[in-house]
N, C-alpha and C positions, 0 to 999 in steps of 0.2 A: 483665353483663360489659361493660366499656367498650372501644371500639375505640381503639387508640393507634397512632400512626405513629412508628416509631423512625428517626431519621436518624443517620447516622454521617458523620464528617468524612473525606473522602478526601484524603489528603495527596499522592498521586501518581496522575495520570490515565493509564490504559492505553488504547491505541488498538489495535484489532484487527479483522480481518475474519474472522468465523467463520461457516461454513455447515455445516449437517448435512443431507446429501442421502441419503435412504434409498429403496430399492426402485425407483428409476427410473434406468436406465442413461443415458437421454438427458440428465437433469439433471446426473448425475455428469460426463458428457462436456462439457457446457456449462461447469460449474464448473471443470473441469480446463483447458479452453481459455481461460477468463477468467484463470485463474492463470498460464498460459503467456504470455498477452499482457502482463500486469503484469510478469512476470519478465523478458521480453525488452526491454520499454521500460526497465525499471529497470536491466538489465544495460548497455544502450547508454549510459545516462546516467551510471552509475557509472564505466564505462571512460573516458568523456569527462572526467568530473570528476577522476578520478585522474591522467589524462594532461594536465590543464590545457587541454582543448579545449572548444570550444563544442558544444552539442548542440541538436537541433531540438526545439522545444516541441510540434510536432505531427508525429510520425513517420508520414508517409503510407504508407510501404512496409509498416509493421506493421499499420496500419489496413486497408489493402487485403488483407493476408494473413488477418486475423482477422475482418473484417466479414462475409464469407459464412458463417463458422462460428458466430460468436456473435451475429450480428445487428449492424446498423449502430449503433443507439443504444447497445447494450451496449458495443461496442468504443470508441465515443466517450467514454462515461462512465468507462471504465477508464483511458483515456489522460488524461482530465481530472482524475481522482482522483490519478493519478501526478504530473501537473503540480502539483497542489495540494500534495502531499507534498514535492516538490522545491523549490517556491517557499518553502514554510515552512522547509525545511532551509537554503536559501541565505540567507534573511532572518535566521535565528538565527545562522548563521556570521558574517554581517556585524555583528550585535550583539555576538557573542563577540569579534570582532577589535577592536571599539571599547571593550570592557570594560563594555558596558551590558546584558549578559545578565540576564534576571530572576533573582531569588534562588532561585526554586523549580526552575529548570532547572540541573542540575549538569553534564550532558553532552549535546552535540549530536552526533547520529550520522546517517549516511546512511540514507535510507529502505530498509527491508528487503525481502527477497523474500517472496513468498507461498509457503508450504510445500506440498509435494505430499502427498496423502493417505497414500500408502504409507509415508512417513517419519514420520507423526504418529500412527500407530495405537498404541493401548495394548497392551502385552504382558501381558495378564492371563491 
């Protein structure tokens, strides 16, 4: 029998952060705090964007709040990833305003919140 590799064309790329945390309450608490940090940074930026205000690219007050809980490097990386998502969004909005949005992008939307576990459980 011959080994074959099947490739499929992906027409739309989905980006998500998915973690499955089992049997360790410490990891669950860490994941929940990481999600809270992302959501708080994102909330501040969404509110500033909606109200046409500037926002800080490095929210020190949130870093200082979450660094002792999640760890310094983890808090920095979450803030950096949120920066990346917002820079990408703003760049796409500029392209959209100029009419130069790539054909494969039909809608530009604000970066989303990370969902809490109790809201995403399957009801089986």
